[in-house]
C-alpha positions in Angstrom: -5.8 7.4 16.2 -6.2 11.0 16.7 -4.4 13.2 14.3 -1.7 14.8 16.2 -0.7 10.9 17.1 -0.7 10.2 13.3 1.2 13.0 12.6 3.9 12.0 15.2 4.6 8.6 13.4 4.5 9.7 10.0 8.2 10.4 9.4 9.0 7.4 8.2 12.7 6.2 7.0 14.4 9.6 6.3 17.9 9.0 5.2 19.0 12.0 6.6 18.2 9.9 9.9 20.4 6.7 9.7 23.8 5.5 9.2 24.6 5.1 5.2 23.5 1.9 3.9 20.5 1.5 6.4 17.9 2.5 4.0 18.8 -0.1 1.5 18.4 -2.3 4.1 15.2 -1.6 4.7 14.4 -1.5 0.9 15.5 -5.2 0.7 13.0 -6.1 3.9 10.5 -4.1 2.0 11.0 -6.2 -1.2 10.8 -9.4 0.6 7.4 -8.7 1.8 6.4 -7.8 -2.2 7.5 -4.3 -3.8 5.4 -1.2 -2.5 3.3 0.5 -5.4 5.9 3.4 -5.7 9.7 3.5 -6.4 13.2 2.7 -5.0 14.7 6.5 -5.7 18.0 7.7 -5.5 20.0 6.9 -2.1 22.4 9.5 -2.3 21.0 11.2 0.9 22.2 8.0 2.7 25.6 8.8 2.2 25.4 12.6 4.0 26.7 13.7 7.1 24.5 16.4 8.0 20.3 16.5 7.5 19.3 19.0 5.0 19.2 21.9 7.9 22.9 21.5 8.7 22.0 19.7 11.9 23.5 16.5 13.2 20.9 13.5 12.4 19.6 11.3 14.8 21.2 8.4 14.6 19.9 4.5 14.1 20.7 3.5 17.6 18.5 6.8 18.9 16.0 6.2 15.9 15.6 2.6 16.6 14.7 3.1 20.3 12.1 5.9 19.6 10.5 3.3 16.8 10.5 0.4 19.5 9.1 2.5 21.9 6.3 4.3 19.4 5.7 0.3 17.6 3.9 -2.6 18.4 6.4 -5.4 17.2 5.2 -8.6 15.8 6.9 -11.7 16.6 9.3 -13.3 14.4 8.8 -15.4 11.9 11.0 -18.1 13.1 8.5 -18.0 16.2 5.8 -19.6 14.1 4.9 -22.9 15.7 4.8 -26.5 14.6 1.4 -28.0 13.7 -1.9 -27.2 11.9 -1.7 -23.3 13.3 1.7 -23.1 11.8 1.0 -24.6 8.8 -1.9 -22.4 8.4 0.0 -19.5 9.4 2.7 -20.2 6.5 -0.1 -20.7 3.9 -1.5 -17.6 4.9 2.1 -15.5 4.9 2.1 -17.3 1.4 -0.7 -15.9 0.0 -0.1 -12.7 1.0 3.4 -11.8 -0.1 2.5 -14.1 -3.7 -0.8 -13.5 -4.1 -1.1 -14.0 -8.1 0.6 -17.5 -7.4 -1.3 -19.0 -4.4 -4.7 -17.4 -5.0 -4.2 -17.3 -8.6 -8.4 -18.1 -9.6 -9.1 -15.0 -7.6 -6.4 -12.4 -8.8 -7.3 -10.3 -12.2 -4.0 -8.5 -12.5 -0.2 -8.6 -11.3 -0.6 -7.2 -7.3 -0.2 -8.7 -4.1 -1.2 -7.7 -1.0 2.0 -7.1 0.1 2.5 -4.6 -2.7 0.5 -2.1 -0.7 1.4 -3.4 3.0 5.2 -3.7 3.1 7.3 -6.1 4.4 4.9 -8.7 4.6 2.8 -6.5 6.4 4.5 -5.7 9.1 5.4 -2.3 8.3 4.4 0.6 10.3 3.0 3.2 8.4 2.0 0.6 5.5 -1.4 -0.1 6.9 0.4 -3.2 8.8 -2.0 -6.1 9.5 -1.3 -6.5 12.9 -3.0 -3.4 13.4 -6.0 -4.0 11.1 -7.0 -7.6 12.6 -7.3 -6.2 16.3 -10.2 -3.6 15.0 -12.2 -5.5 13.2 -15.0 -6.4 13.2 -15.8 -2.5 12.2 -18.3 -0.2 10.6 -17.1 1.0 6.9 -18.4 3.9 5.1 -17.5 2.0 1.8 -20.3 -0.4 2.2 -22.3 1.4 4.6 -22.3 -2.1 6.9 -20.4 -3.7 9.9 -17.8 -5.5 7.9 -16.0 -8.6 9.7 -12.0 -9.6 8.9 -13.4 -11.7 6.0 -15.6 -8.8 4.4 -12.4 -6.8 4.5 -10.4 -9.3 2.6 -13.5 -9.8 0.5 -13.0 -6.0 -0.6 -9.3 -6.0 -1.1 -10.1 -9.3 -3.5 -12.6 -7.4 -5.6 -10.7 -4.2 -6.0 -7.4 -4.1 -5.3 -6.7 -7.9 -6.7 -9.4 -6.7 -9.0 -11.2 -10.3 -9.1 -13.7 -9.6 -11.9 -10.5 -10.3 -14.6 -9.7 -13.4 -12.7 -10.4 -16.9 -13.8 -13.2 -17.1 -11.4 -14.7 -13.7 -12.1 -14.5 -12.3 -8.7 -13.2 -12.9 -5.2 -12.9 -16.3 -3.2 -16.6 -17.2 -2.0 -17.8 -16.7 1.4 -16.1 -19.6 4.0 -13.0 -19.9 1.6 -10.0 -21.5 3.1 -7.8 -18.9 1.9 -9.6 -16.4 4.0 -9.0 -18.4 6.7 -5.0 -19.1 6.1 -4.8 -14.9 5.3 -6.6 -14.8 9.3 -5.0 -17.2 10.8 -1.6 -15.1 9.9 -3.0 -11.7 10.6 -3.8 -13.4 14.3 -0.5 -14.5 14.7 1.5 -10.9 13.4 -0.9 -9.7 16.4 -0.1 -11.8 18.8 -0.1 -9.6 22.4 -1.5 -6.8 20.7 -4.0 -5.4 22.5 -7.8 -5.6 21.0 -9.8 -2.7 19.9 -7.5 -0.2 20.0 -6.1 1.9 17.3 -2.5 1.3 17.9 0.4 3.6 16.2 1.7 2.9 13.1 -2.1 2.0 12.0 -2.8 2.5 8.3 -1.5 5.4 6.2 -0.8 8.7 8.1 -3.1 11.1 7.1 -1.6 13.9 4.9 -2.9 17.5 5.0 -3.4 18.9 1.4 -1.3 21.8 0.8 -1.8 25.3 -0.8 -1.3 24.5 -4.2 -3.7 21.0 -3.9 -2.0 18.2 -6.7 -1.7 18.5 -10.1 -1.1 15.6 -12.9 1.5 17.7 -14.6 3.5 18.7 -12.1 3.0 14.7 -10.7 4.8 13.9 -14.3 7.9 15.0 -13.4 8.2 13.9 -9.9 7.1 10.2 -11.0 10.3 10.8 -13.8 12.1 11.4 -11.0 11.5 9.3 -8.4 9.5 6.5 -9.5 9.9 5.5 -12.9 13.7 3.8 -12.5 11.4 0.7 -10.5 7.9 1.1 -12.3 8.7 2.1 -15.5 7.9 5.4 -17.4 4.5 3.7 -18.5 3.9 2.8 -15.3 3.8 -1.1 -15.8 6.3 -2.3 -13.1 9.5 -4.0 -13.7 10.8 -7.8 -13.7 13.4 -9.8 -13.1 15.7 -12.0 -15.0 13.1 -14.8 -14.6 10.3 -12.6 -15.4 9.3 -12.4 -12.0 7.2 -9.2 -11.5 9.5 -7.3 -8.9 7.6 -3.8 -8.7 4.3 -3.9 -9.8 2.5 -2.1 -12.3 0.6 1.4 -10.9 -2.2 1.9 -13.7 -3.2 0.1 -16.6 -4.8 -3.3 -17.0 -2.5 -5.4 -14.5 -3.2 -2.9 -11.7 -5.8 -2.1 -8.9 -9.3 -1.1 -10.2 -11.1 2.0 -10.0 -12.7 0.6 -6.7 -9.7 0.3 -4.9 -8.3 2.8 -1.7 -5.0 3.3 -3.5 -7.1 4.9 -6.5 -8.1 7.9 -4.1 -5.6 10.3 -4.4 -5.4 11.2 -0.6 -5.1 7.7 0.1 -1.8 7.1 -2.7 -0.6 10.2 -1.4 -0.4 9.5 2.3 1.3 6.0 1.4 3.8 7.8 -0.8 4.8 10.4 2.0 5.3 7.7 4.3 7.2 4.7 2.6 8.5 6.1 -0.9 11.1 5.8 -2.0 11.5 2.5 -1.0 13.1 2.2 1.8 13.5 6.1 2.0 9.6 7.0 3.3 9.3 10.7 4.4 12.0 12.0 2.0 9.9 13.5 -0.6 7.6 16.5 0.1 4.4 16.8 1.0 3.9 18.5 -2.5 5.3 16.0 -4.6 3.6 13.2 -2.6 0.4 14.9 -3.6 1.4 15.3 -7.1 3.0 11.9 -7.7 -0.3 10.5 -6.4 -2.6 12.7 -8.9 -0.1 11.8 -11.8 -0.6 7.9 -11.2 -4.2 8.1 -9.9 -5.0 10.3 -13.3 -4.3 7.0 -15.1 -6.4 4.9 -17.0 -7.1 1.5 -15.0 -9.8 -1.7 -14.7 -13.3 -0.1 -14.4 -15.4 0.1 -11.0 -17.1 -3.5 -10.4 -19.6 -1.5 -8.3 -20.4 0.1 -12.0 -23.7 -0.9 -13.3 -24.4 2.1 -15.4 -23.3 5.4 -16.7 -19.4 6.2 -15.1 -21.3 9.8 -14.0 -23.9 7.9 -12.0 -21.4 5.5 -10.4 -19.0 8.5 -9.8 -21.8 10.0 -7.8 -23.0 7.2 -5.7 -19.3 5.6 -4.9 -16.9 8.3 -5.5 -15.8 11.1 -3.3 -13.6 14.4 -4.0 -10.1 13.0 -4.4 -10.7 10.4 -7.4 -10.0 11.2 -11.3 -12.8 8.4 -11.8 -15.5 10.4 -14.1 -13.4 13.3 -15.0 -11.6 14.4 -18.5 -8.1 14.2 -18.4 -6.1 15.1 -21.8 -9.7 15.0 -23.5 -10.3 11.0 -21.8 -13.5 10.7 -19.6 -11.5 8.2 -16.9 -13.0 5.4 -15.2 -14.2 3.7 -18.9 -11.6 0.7 -17.7 -8.5 -0.8 -19.9 -10.3 -4.2 -20.6 -8.0 -7.0 -21.1 
């Protein structure tokens, strides 16, 4: 997708652009698919009549019409077929939403696939799976080879799910039924989508850097004001009364490791801008998104499983500019890992 096309769809779900309560509705939908990595903040703007600039906000009906024209619509869950195909789709959806429970042998943290791919992988601008499925196989610079969808999933289990600390010590082996069921779910989500095309809403909309750059100290304030209510001041998430994790941890031993894409500040900033606070994507400024991402990604987390030598050697081999891996922050060398 061209950059200008990505920016057109970047706006997210601004409270200035919907009727009162619509943001809360979207938050509930997203939570149904697994809480996102960043937060449900204040919904006070949802009750406003005017936009920040005093203009009349776009109505829900106008916005929904624009969205329908811009984004591919995956099929409704009620259309999942009966029989073996439908059984596999449902298993794949369950794996996606409750990965820790349904793929316990291969998950070494408290995250699920739906932590980063909101609304069960359906949400535009949240790396929806209907958009990802149709562009694989493809070359990835991360491992410098052509990747199938199974390869991509293996990487997610390795890094985002921190498979190194799982009971099995790694991701599911090649050909495992977990991969088959997840791919059946993605294939069904992409029913009718054009194959080989970059669809609007794919990935996380690219966020241009600001003149101020990004700063963890500024980000600490953004985090406390917009993120801590759900993810906790210590970044370890929140559980319900039954002990079930509702909002996932953002750093520490139960979060994604240093090899995950979300450990890159630019990726996290793009996700935050488009999708957070929960149900109110687009309400943070670009600067706030960059700074919040810097604060979150300057915290220690599980080690990068690609590291075989020193942190410095691995930083040079596998980490680019927009990461705190291998850097010293507040007197600590980041990348040594949290341990379990």
